[in-house]
All heavy atoms as a GROMACS GRO file, in nm:
protein
  493
    1VAL      N    1  -0.819   0.400   0.632
    1VAL     CA    2  -0.842   0.419   0.490
    1VAL      C    3  -0.933   0.306   0.443
    1VAL      O    4  -0.909   0.190   0.473
    1VAL     CB    5  -0.710   0.414   0.411
    1VAL    CG1    6  -0.736   0.414   0.263
    1VAL    CG2    7  -0.622   0.530   0.450
    2ALA      N    8  -1.035   0.341   0.370
    2ALA     CA    9  -1.122   0.242   0.308
    2ALA      C   10  -1.103   0.249   0.158
    2ALA      O   11  -1.112   0.356   0.099
    2ALA     CB   12  -1.267   0.267   0.346
    3GLY      N   13  -1.073   0.137   0.094
    3GLY     CA   14  -1.050   0.136  -0.050
    3GLY      C   15  -1.178   0.104  -0.126
    3GLY      O   16  -1.278   0.064  -0.069
    4GLY      N   17  -1.172   0.123  -0.255
    4GLY     CA   18  -1.284   0.087  -0.341
    4GLY      C   19  -1.372   0.206  -0.369
    4GLY      O   20  -1.433   0.261  -0.280
    5ASP      N   21  -1.378   0.248  -0.494
    5ASP     CA   22  -1.464   0.360  -0.528
    5ASP      C   23  -1.548   0.328  -0.651
    5ASP      O   24  -1.596   0.416  -0.720
    5ASP     CB   25  -1.384   0.488  -0.549
    5ASP     CG   26  -1.277   0.475  -0.656
    5ASP    OD1   27  -1.262   0.365  -0.712
    5ASP    OD2   28  -1.208   0.574  -0.684
    6GLY      N   29  -1.564   0.200  -0.678
    6GLY     CA   30  -1.643   0.156  -0.792
    6GLY      C   31  -1.639   0.005  -0.801
    6GLY      O   32  -1.568  -0.062  -0.727
    7PHE      N   33  -1.713  -0.050  -0.894
    7PHE     CA   34  -1.720  -0.194  -0.909
    7PHE      C   35  -1.584  -0.252  -0.948
    7PHE      O   36  -1.527  -0.217  -1.052
    7PHE     CB   37  -1.825  -0.229  -1.015
    7PHE     CG   38  -1.843  -0.377  -1.035
    7PHE    CD1   39  -1.898  -0.455  -0.935
    7PHE    CD2   40  -1.801  -0.438  -1.151
    7PHE    CE1   41  -1.914  -0.592  -0.951
    7PHE    CE2   42  -1.816  -0.575  -1.169
    7PHE     CZ   43  -1.873  -0.652  -1.069
    8LEU      N   44  -1.529  -0.336  -0.862
    8LEU     CA   45  -1.402  -0.404  -0.885
    8LEU      C   46  -1.285  -0.310  -0.910
    8LEU      O   47  -1.194  -0.341  -0.987
    8LEU     CB   48  -1.413  -0.504  -1.000
    8LEU     CG   49  -1.507  -0.622  -0.977
    8LEU    CD1   50  -1.516  -0.707  -1.104
    8LEU    CD2   51  -1.462  -0.708  -0.861
    9CYS      N   52  -1.286  -0.192  -0.850
    9CYS     CA   53  -1.173  -0.102  -0.869
    9CYS      C   54  -1.138  -0.031  -0.739
    9CYS      O   55  -1.216  -0.027  -0.645
    9CYS     CB   56  -1.201   0.000  -0.978
    9CYS     SG   57  -1.327   0.120  -0.934
   10SER      N   58  -1.020   0.022  -0.736
   10SER     CA   59  -0.972   0.096  -0.621
   10SER      C   60  -0.856   0.184  -0.664
   10SER      O   61  -0.773   0.143  -0.745
   10SER     CB   62  -0.926   0.001  -0.511
   10SER     OG   63  -0.874   0.072  -0.401
   11ASN      N   64  -0.852   0.305  -0.613
   11ASN     CA   65  -0.737   0.392  -0.635
   11ASN      C   66  -0.635   0.367  -0.526
   11ASN      O   67  -0.667   0.313  -0.420
   11ASN     CB   68  -0.780   0.539  -0.634
   11ASN     CG   69  -0.865   0.574  -0.753
   11ASN    OD1   70  -0.838   0.529  -0.864
   11ASN    ND2   71  -0.970   0.652  -0.731
   12GLU      N   72  -0.512   0.407  -0.551
   12GLU     CA   73  -0.408   0.390  -0.450
   12GLU      C   74  -0.445   0.470  -0.326
   12GLU      O   75  -0.472   0.590  -0.333
   12GLU     CB   76  -0.274   0.439  -0.504
   12GLU     CG   77  -0.161   0.422  -0.407
   12GLU     CD   78  -0.028   0.467  -0.463
   12GLU    OE1   79  -0.020   0.582  -0.510
   12GLU    OE2   80   0.064   0.388  -0.462
   13ALA      N   81  -0.448   0.403  -0.214
   13ALA     CA   82  -0.482   0.468  -0.087
   13ALA      C   83  -0.355   0.530  -0.028
   13ALA      O   84  -0.256   0.462  -0.007
   13ALA     CB   85  -0.540   0.367   0.010
   14VAL      N   86  -0.359   0.660  -0.004
   14VAL     CA   87  -0.245   0.730   0.053
   14VAL      C   88  -0.288   0.790   0.186
   14VAL      O   89  -0.391   0.855   0.194
   14VAL     CB   90  -0.195   0.842  -0.041
   14VAL    CG1   91  -0.082   0.919   0.023
   14VAL    CG2   92  -0.152   0.784  -0.175
   15VAL      N   93  -0.208   0.766   0.288
   15VAL     CA   94  -0.234   0.823   0.420
   15VAL      C   95  -0.115   0.910   0.455
   15VAL      O   96  -0.001   0.864   0.455
   15VAL     CB   97  -0.251   0.712   0.527
   15VAL    CG1   98  -0.272   0.773   0.664
   15VAL    CG2   99  -0.365   0.620   0.491
   16ASP      N  100  -0.139   1.037   0.483
   16ASP     CA  101  -0.034   1.130   0.525
   16ASP      C  102  -0.056   1.163   0.672
   16ASP      O  103  -0.168   1.189   0.714
   16ASP     CB  104  -0.040   1.260   0.445
   16ASP     CG  105  -0.004   1.240   0.299
   16ASP    OD1  106   0.094   1.170   0.271
   16ASP    OD2  107  -0.073   1.298   0.215
   17PHE      N  108   0.051   1.164   0.747
   17PHE     CA  109   0.042   1.208   0.886
   17PHE      C  110   0.173   1.271   0.927
   17PHE      O  111   0.279   1.237   0.875
   17PHE     CB  112   0.001   1.095   0.981
   17PHE     CG  113   0.087   0.973   0.974
   17PHE    CD1  114   0.196   0.959   1.058
   17PHE    CD2  115   0.059   0.872   0.884
   17PHE    CE1  116   0.275   0.846   1.053
   17PHE    CE2  117   0.138   0.758   0.877
   17PHE     CZ  118   0.245   0.745   0.962
   18GLY      N  119   0.163   1.365   1.018
   18GLY     CA  120   0.282   1.438   1.063
   18GLY      C  121   0.328   1.388   1.198
   18GLY      O  122   0.248   1.346   1.281
   19ILE      N  123   0.460   1.394   1.219
   19ILE     CA  124   0.516   1.355   1.348
   19ILE      C  125   0.613   1.462   1.399
   19ILE      O  126   0.712   1.433   1.463
   19ILE     CB  127   0.581   1.216   1.343
   19ILE    CG1  128   0.690   1.208   1.237
   19ILE    CG2  129   0.477   1.108   1.321
   19ILE    CD1  130   0.768   1.077   1.240
   20GLY      N  131   0.579   1.587   1.367
   20GLY     CA  132   0.658   1.699   1.417
   20GLY      C  133   0.797   1.705   1.357
   20GLY      O  134   0.816   1.680   1.239
   21ALA      N  135   0.894   1.735   1.440
   21ALA     CA  136   1.032   1.755   1.394
   21ALA      C  137   1.113   1.626   1.391
   21ALA      O  138   1.233   1.629   1.365
   21ALA     CB  139   1.101   1.857   1.484
   22ALA      N  140   1.050   1.514   1.416
   22ALA     CA  141   1.123   1.386   1.420
   22ALA      C  142   1.186   1.356   1.284
   22ALA      O  143   1.134   1.392   1.180
   22ALA     CB  144   1.028   1.273   1.459
   23VAL      N  145   1.300   1.288   1.287
   23VAL     CA  146   1.370   1.250   1.163
   23VAL      C  147   1.340   1.105   1.126
   23VAL      O  148   1.380   1.060   1.019
   23VAL     CB  149   1.522   1.274   1.173
   23VAL    CG1  150   1.552   1.422   1.187
   23VAL    CG2  151   1.583   1.193   1.285
   24LYS      N  152   1.273   1.032   1.215
   24LYS     CA  153   1.232   0.896   1.184
   24LYS      C  154   1.110   0.861   1.269
   24LYS      O  155   1.086   0.920   1.374
   24LYS     CB  156   1.344   0.795   1.209
   24LYS     CG  157   1.379   0.778   1.355
   24LYS     CD  158   1.484   0.672   1.376
   24LYS     CE  159   1.512   0.662   1.526
   24LYS     NZ  160   1.588   0.546   1.562
   25ALA      N  161   1.034   0.766   1.219
   25ALA     CA  162   0.923   0.709   1.296
   25ALA      C  163   0.978   0.586   1.366
   25ALA      O  164   1.020   0.490   1.301
   25ALA     CB  165   0.807   0.672   1.205
   26ASP      N  166   0.984   0.591   1.498
   26ASP     CA  167   1.040   0.479   1.573
   26ASP      C  168   0.960   0.351   1.551
   26ASP      O  169   1.015   0.243   1.540
   26ASP     CB  170   1.043   0.510   1.722
   26ASP     CG  171   1.140   0.623   1.754
   26ASP    OD1  172   1.244   0.634   1.685
   26ASP    OD2  173   1.112   0.700   1.847
   27ARG      N  174   0.825   0.367   1.542
   27ARG     CA  175   0.739   0.249   1.531
   27ARG      C  176   0.610   0.287   1.459
   27ARG      O  177   0.545   0.383   1.496
   27ARG     CB  178   0.708   0.198   1.671
   27ARG     CG  179   0.622   0.078   1.678
   27ARG     CD  180   0.616   0.029   1.824
   27ARG     NE  181   0.510  -0.067   1.838
   27ARG     CZ  182   0.400  -0.048   1.907
   27ARG    NH1  183   0.382   0.063   1.976
   27ARG    NH2  184   0.308  -0.141   1.913
   28VAL      N  185   0.574   0.211   1.357
   28VAL     CA  186   0.448   0.229   1.286
   28VAL      C  187   0.377   0.094   1.287
   28VAL      O  188   0.435  -0.007   1.248
   28VAL     CB  189   0.470   0.274   1.139
   28VAL    CG1  190   0.339   0.278   1.063
   28VAL    CG2  191   0.540   0.409   1.136
   29VAL      N  192   0.253   0.093   1.334
   29VAL     CA  193   0.174  -0.030   1.338
   29VAL      C  194   0.057  -0.015   1.242
   29VAL      O  195  -0.017   0.082   1.249
   29VAL     CB  196   0.123  -0.060   1.480
   29VAL    CG1  197   0.037  -0.186   1.480
   29VAL    CG2  198   0.239  -0.076   1.577
   30VAL      N  199   0.043  -0.110   1.152
   30VAL     CA  200  -0.067  -0.112   1.055
   30VAL      C  201  -0.159  -0.227   1.093
   30VAL      O  202  -0.113  -0.341   1.108
   30VAL     CB  203  -0.016  -0.132   0.911
   30VAL    CG1  204  -0.132  -0.141   0.813
   30VAL    CG2  205   0.079  -0.019   0.872
   31THR      N  206  -0.288  -0.198   1.110
   31THR     CA  207  -0.387  -0.302   1.134
   31THR      C  208  -0.472  -0.313   1.008
   31THR      O  209  -0.537  -0.217   0.967
   31THR     CB  210  -0.476  -0.270   1.255
   31THR    OG1  211  -0.390  -0.251   1.369
   31THR    CG2  212  -0.575  -0.382   1.283
   32TRP      N  213  -0.469  -0.429   0.944
   32TRP     CA  214  -0.536  -0.453   0.817
   32TRP      C  215  -0.681  -0.494   0.839
   32TRP      O  216  -0.717  -0.544   0.946
   32TRP     CB  217  -0.461  -0.563   0.742
   32TRP     CG  218  -0.321  -0.525   0.708
   32TRP    CD1  219  -0.208  -0.562   0.774
   32TRP    CD2  220  -0.278  -0.440   0.601
   32TRP    NE1  221  -0.097  -0.507   0.714
   32TRP    CE2  222  -0.138  -0.431   0.609
   32TRP    CE3  223  -0.344  -0.371   0.501
   32TRP    CZ2  224  -0.063  -0.357   0.518
   32TRP    CZ3  225  -0.270  -0.297   0.411
   32TRP    CH2  226  -0.131  -0.290   0.420
   33PRO      N  227  -0.766  -0.475   0.737
   33PRO     CA  228  -0.906  -0.518   0.748
   33PRO      C  229  -0.921  -0.666   0.784
   33PRO      O  230  -1.019  -0.706   0.847
   33PRO     CB  231  -0.965  -0.489   0.610
   33PRO     CG  232  -0.882  -0.377   0.558
   33PRO     CD  233  -0.743  -0.404   0.610
   34SER      N  234  -0.823  -0.748   0.750
   34SER     CA  235  -0.827  -0.891   0.783
   34SER      C  236  -0.812  -0.915   0.933
   34SER      O  237  -0.834  -1.026   0.980
   34SER     CB  238  -0.716  -0.965   0.709
   34SER     OG  239  -0.588  -0.925   0.758
   35GLY      N  240  -0.769  -0.810   1.006
   35GLY     CA  241  -0.743  -0.823   1.149
   35GLY      C  242  -0.596  -0.841   1.180
   35GLY      O  243  -0.554  -0.830   1.296
   36ALA      N  244  -0.516  -0.870   1.080
   36ALA     CA  245  -0.371  -0.886   1.100
   36ALA      C  246  -0.307  -0.750   1.127
   36ALA      O  247  -0.353  -0.648   1.078
   36ALA     CB  248  -0.308  -0.949   0.977
   37SER      N  249  -0.202  -0.750   1.207
   37SER     CA  250  -0.125  -0.629   1.234
   37SER      C  251   0.019  -0.650   1.193
   37SER      O  252   0.071  -0.761   1.201
   37SER     CB  253  -0.129  -0.594   1.383
   37SER     OG  254  -0.257  -0.554   1.421
   38GLN      N  255   0.081  -0.542   1.149
   38GLN     CA  256   0.223  -0.545   1.115
   38GLN      C  257   0.290  -0.424   1.177
   38GLN      O  258   0.230  -0.317   1.185
   38GLN     CB  259   0.242  -0.540   0.963
   38GLN     CG  260   0.204  -0.667   0.893
   38GLN     CD  261   0.223  -0.654   0.743
   38GLN    OE1  262   0.126  -0.631   0.674
   38GLN    NE2  263   0.345  -0.666   0.696
   39GLU      N  264   0.414  -0.441   1.217
   39GLU     CA  265   0.490  -0.333   1.277
   39GLU      C  266   0.615  -0.306   1.194
   39GLU      O  267   0.684  -0.399   1.150
   39GLU     CB  268   0.531  -0.371   1.420
   39GLU     CG  269   0.608  -0.263   1.491
   39GLU     CD  270   0.636  -0.298   1.635
   39GLU    OE1  271   0.545  -0.344   1.706
   39GLU    OE2  272   0.752  -0.279   1.677
   40PHE      N  273   0.641  -0.178   1.173
   40PHE     CA  274   0.760  -0.133   1.100
   40PHE      C  275   0.834  -0.037   1.192
   40PHE      O  276   0.772   0.043   1.262
   40PHE     CB  277   0.720  -0.064   0.970
   40PHE     CG  278   0.637  -0.152   0.880
   40PHE    CD1  279   0.499  -0.151   0.890
   40PHE    CD2  280   0.698  -0.237   0.789
   40PHE    CE1  281   0.422  -0.233   0.809
   40PHE    CE2  282   0.622  -0.320   0.708
   40PHE     CZ  283   0.484  -0.318   0.719
   41THR      N  284   0.966  -0.044   1.192
   41THR     CA  285   1.044   0.040   1.283
   41THR      C  286   1.149   0.120   1.209
   41THR      O  287   1.194   0.083   1.101
   41THR     CB  288   1.113  -0.046   1.391
   41THR    OG1  289   1.196  -0.143   1.329
   41THR    CG2  290   1.010  -0.116   1.480
   42ASN      N  291   1.185   0.233   1.272
   42ASN     CA  292   1.294   0.319   1.223
   42ASN      C  293   1.277   0.364   1.079
   42ASN      O  294   1.370   0.357   0.999
   42ASN     CB  295   1.430   0.250   1.242
   42ASN     CG  296   1.458   0.220   1.387
   42ASN    OD1  297   1.434   0.304   1.474
   42ASN    ND2  298   1.504   0.101   1.416
   43LEU      N  299   1.158   0.412   1.044
   43LEU     CA  300   1.132   0.461   0.909
   43LEU      C  301   1.170   0.609   0.902
   43LEU      O  302   1.116   0.691   0.976
   43LEU     CB  303   0.984   0.445   0.873
   43LEU     CG  304   0.932   0.303   0.865
   43LEU    CD1  305   0.782   0.304   0.835
   43LEU    CD2  306   1.007   0.223   0.761
   44PRO      N  307   1.262   0.648   0.813
   44PRO     CA  308   1.297   0.789   0.798
   44PRO      C  309   1.173   0.870   0.756
   44PRO      O  310   1.088   0.821   0.682
   44PRO     CB  311   1.401   0.789   0.686
   44PRO     CG  312   1.461   0.652   0.692
   44PRO     CD  313   1.346   0.562   0.729
   45THR      N  314   1.166   0.993   0.803
   45THR     CA  315   1.054   1.081   0.769
   45THR      C  316   1.075   1.144   0.632
   45THR      O  317   1.178   1.124   0.567
   45THR     CB  318   1.037   1.191   0.874
   45THR    OG1  319   1.159   1.266   0.882
   45THR    CG2  320   1.002   1.133   1.010
   46ASN      N  321   0.975   1.221   0.588
   46ASN     CA  322   0.975   1.289   0.458
   46ASN      C  323   0.992   1.190   0.343
   46ASN      O  324   1.060   1.219   0.244
   46ASN     CB  325   1.080   1.399   0.451
   46ASN     CG  326   1.048   1.511   0.546
   46ASN    OD1  327   0.931   1.546   0.565
   46ASN    ND2  328   1.149   1.567   0.609
   47GLN      N  329   0.934   1.075   0.357
   47GLN     CA  330   0.936   0.971   0.254
   47GLN      C  331   0.794   0.917   0.238
   47GLN      O  332   0.712   0.930   0.328
   47GLN     CB  333   1.027   0.854   0.295
   47GLN     CG  334   1.172   0.889   0.308
   47GLN     CD  335   1.235   0.923   0.175
   47GLN    OE1  336   1.208   0.860   0.074
   47GLN    NE2  337   1.319   1.024   0.173
   48ARG      N  338   0.771   0.855   0.124
   48ARG     CA  339   0.647   0.780   0.103
   48ARG      C  340   0.685   0.633   0.098
   48ARG      O  341   0.789   0.597   0.042
   48ARG     CB  342   0.578   0.821  -0.027
   48ARG     CG  343   0.519   0.958  -0.016
   48ARG     CD  344   0.437   0.991  -0.137
   48ARG     NE  345   0.378   1.122  -0.117
   48ARG     CZ  346   0.308   1.185  -0.208
   48ARG    NH1  347   0.290   1.131  -0.326
   48ARG    NH2  348   0.257   1.303  -0.182
   49TYR      N  349   0.600   0.550   0.157
   49TYR     CA  350   0.627   0.408   0.162
   49TYR      C  351   0.509   0.331   0.106
   49TYR      O  352   0.393   0.370   0.125
   49TYR     CB  353   0.650   0.362   0.307
   49TYR     CG  354   0.772   0.423   0.368
   49TYR    CD1  355   0.764   0.540   0.443
   49TYR    CD2  356   0.897   0.365   0.350
   49TYR    CE1  357   0.877   0.598   0.497
   49TYR    CE2  358   1.011   0.422   0.405
   49TYR     CZ  359   1.000   0.538   0.479
   49TYR     OH  360   1.112   0.595   0.532
   50LEU      N  361   0.538   0.223   0.038
   50LEU     CA  362   0.437   0.128  -0.004
   50LEU      C  363   0.442   0.014   0.096
   50LEU      O  364   0.546  -0.051   0.112
   50LEU     CB  365   0.467   0.076  -0.145
   50LEU     CG  366   0.378  -0.039  -0.193
   50LEU    CD1  367   0.233   0.007  -0.205
   50LEU    CD2  368   0.428  -0.092  -0.327
   51ILE      N  369   0.331  -0.006   0.165
   51ILE     CA  370   0.322  -0.113   0.264
   51ILE      C  371   0.220  -0.213   0.214
   51ILE      O  372   0.106  -0.177   0.184
   51ILE     CB  373   0.285  -0.056   0.403
   51ILE    CG1  374   0.396   0.040   0.449
   51ILE    CG2  375   0.263  -0.168   0.503
   51ILE    CD1  376   0.368   0.108   0.580
   52VAL      N  377   0.262  -0.339   0.204
   52VAL     CA  378   0.178  -0.445   0.149
   52VAL      C  379   0.152  -0.547   0.259
   52VAL      O  380   0.246  -0.593   0.326
   52VAL     CB  381   0.248  -0.513   0.029
   52VAL    CG1  382   0.165  -0.627  -0.025
   52VAL    CG2  383   0.280  -0.411  -0.079
   53GLU      N  384   0.025  -0.580   0.277
   53GLU     CA  385  -0.010  -0.678   0.380
   53GLU      C  386   0.067  -0.808   0.357
   53GLU      O  387   0.072  -0.861   0.246
   53GLU     CB  388  -0.160  -0.707   0.378
   53GLU     CG  389  -0.205  -0.800   0.489
   53GLU     CD  390  -0.355  -0.818   0.496
   53GLU    OE1  391  -0.427  -0.770   0.406
   53GLU    OE2  392  -0.400  -0.881   0.593
   54GLY      N  393   0.130  -0.855   0.464
   54GLY     CA  394   0.206  -0.980   0.458
   54GLY      C  395   0.353  -0.963   0.424
   54GLY      O  396   0.431  -1.055   0.443
   55SER      N  397   0.392  -0.846   0.373
   55SER     CA  398   0.532  -0.821   0.342
   55SER      C  399   0.600  -0.760   0.463
   55SER      O  400   0.545  -0.670   0.527
   55SER     CB  401   0.545  -0.727   0.223
   55SER     OG  402   0.682  -0.697   0.201
   56SER      N  403   0.719  -0.804   0.494
   56SER     CA  404   0.789  -0.753   0.612
   56SER      C  405   0.860  -0.620   0.586
   56SER      O  406   0.914  -0.560   0.678
   56SER     CB  407   0.890  -0.856   0.663
   56SER     OG  408   0.985  -0.884   0.562
   57ASP      N  409   0.861  -0.574   0.460
   57ASP     CA  410   0.931  -0.451   0.425
   57ASP      C  411   0.834  -0.336   0.398
   57ASP      O  412   0.724  -0.358   0.347
   57ASP     CB  413   1.015  -0.470   0.299
   57ASP     CG  414   1.129  -0.568   0.320
   57ASP    OD1  415   1.190  -0.564   0.428
   57ASP    OD2  416   1.154  -0.648   0.229
   58ALA      N  417   0.876  -0.215   0.431
   58ALA     CA  418   0.809  -0.093   0.389
   58ALA      C  419   0.892  -0.040   0.271
   58ALA      O  420   1.006   0.001   0.291
   58ALA     CB  421   0.801   0.009   0.502
   59PHE      N  422   0.838  -0.045   0.153
   59PHE     CA  423   0.912  -0.008   0.033
   59PHE      C  424   0.912   0.142   0.015
   59PHE      O  425   0.805   0.202   0.002
   59PHE     CB  426   0.853  -0.077  -0.090
   59PHE     CG  427   0.850  -0.227  -0.076
   59PHE    CD1  428   0.733  -0.290  -0.040
   59PHE    CD2  429   0.964  -0.301  -0.100
   59PHE    CE1  430   0.730  -0.428  -0.028
   59PHE    CE2  431   0.961  -0.440  -0.086
   59PHE     CZ  432   0.844  -0.503  -0.050
   60GLU      N  433   1.029   0.204   0.010
   60GLU     CA  434   1.042   0.347  -0.008
   60GLU      C  435   1.000   0.383  -0.150
   60GLU      O  436   1.050   0.327  -0.247
   60GLU     CB  437   1.186   0.389   0.018
   60GLU     CG  438   1.203   0.534   0.047
   60GLU     CD  439   1.343   0.566   0.094
   60GLU    OE1  440   1.384   0.516   0.200
   60GLU    OE2  441   1.411   0.639   0.020
   61ARG      N  442   0.905   0.476  -0.163
   61ARG     CA  443   0.853   0.514  -0.295
   61ARG      C  444   0.930   0.633  -0.352
   61ARG      O  445   0.999   0.625  -0.448
   61ARG     CB  446   0.704   0.548  -0.286
   61ARG     CG  447   0.616   0.431  -0.251
   61ARG     CD  448   0.606   0.331  -0.363
   61ARG     NE  449   0.541   0.384  -0.479
   61ARG     CZ  450   0.416   0.367  -0.512
   61ARG    NH1  451   0.336   0.298  -0.436
   61ARG    NH2  452   0.368   0.421  -0.621
   62ASN      N  453   0.913   0.746  -0.293
   62ASN     CA  454   0.982   0.869  -0.335
   62ASN      C  455   0.966   0.971  -0.224
   62ASN      O  456   0.884   0.955  -0.136
   62ASN     CB  457   0.927   0.922  -0.468
   62ASN     CG  458   0.778   0.950  -0.464
   62ASN    OD1  459   0.713   0.920  -0.364
   62ASN    ND2  460   0.725   1.004  -0.569
   63SER      N  461   1.043   1.075  -0.227
   63SER     CA  462   1.034   1.175  -0.122
   63SER      C  463   0.907   1.255  -0.137
   63SER      O  464   0.848   1.265  -0.244
   63SER     CB  465   1.156   1.267  -0.124
   63SER     OG  466   1.163   1.335  -0.247
   64VAL      N  467   0.865   1.312  -0.027
   64VAL     CA  468   0.745   1.395  -0.025
   64VAL      C  469   0.772   1.524  -0.100
   64VAL      O  470   0.874   1.589  -0.076
   64VAL     CB  471   0.702   1.425   0.121
   64VAL    CG1  472   0.583   1.518   0.124
   64VAL    CG2  473   0.672   1.294   0.195
   65PRO      N  474   0.687   1.561  -0.196
   65PRO     CA  475   0.710   1.686  -0.272
   65PRO      C  476   0.728   1.807  -0.183
   65PRO      O  477   0.658   1.822  -0.083
   65PRO     CB  478   0.583   1.699  -0.357
   65PRO     CG  479   0.527   1.560  -0.364
   65PRO     CD  480   0.565   1.494  -0.234
   66GLY      N  481   0.824   1.890  -0.216
   66GLY     CA  482   0.847   2.013  -0.141
   66GLY      C  483   0.931   1.996  -0.018
   66GLY      O  484   0.953   2.090   0.058
   67LYS      N  485   0.982   1.877   0.008
   67LYS     CA  486   1.062   1.853   0.128
   67LYS      C  487   1.206   1.828   0.091
   67LYS      O  488   1.240   1.777  -0.008
   67LYS     CB  489   1.009   1.733   0.207
   67LYS     CG  490   0.868   1.749   0.253
   67LYS     CD  491   0.859   1.851   0.360
   67LYS     CE  492   0.713   1.865   0.404
   67LYS     NZ  493   0.688   1.963   0.498
   0.00000   0.00000   0.00000
């Protein structure tokens, strides 16, 4: 995901991906533009998460509509 769609602004970047019939993501690795990587484990599926560079938590936002 590349952010920024105007001078000094950016919309919330949302990435959706499917993992089949799994009920959790065993491991999610995020590599940031800074080059830093973060790993999150055991994330329940059918949820939206806010992931912030440098924070060790994946913050649960709300469930995916229609699920």
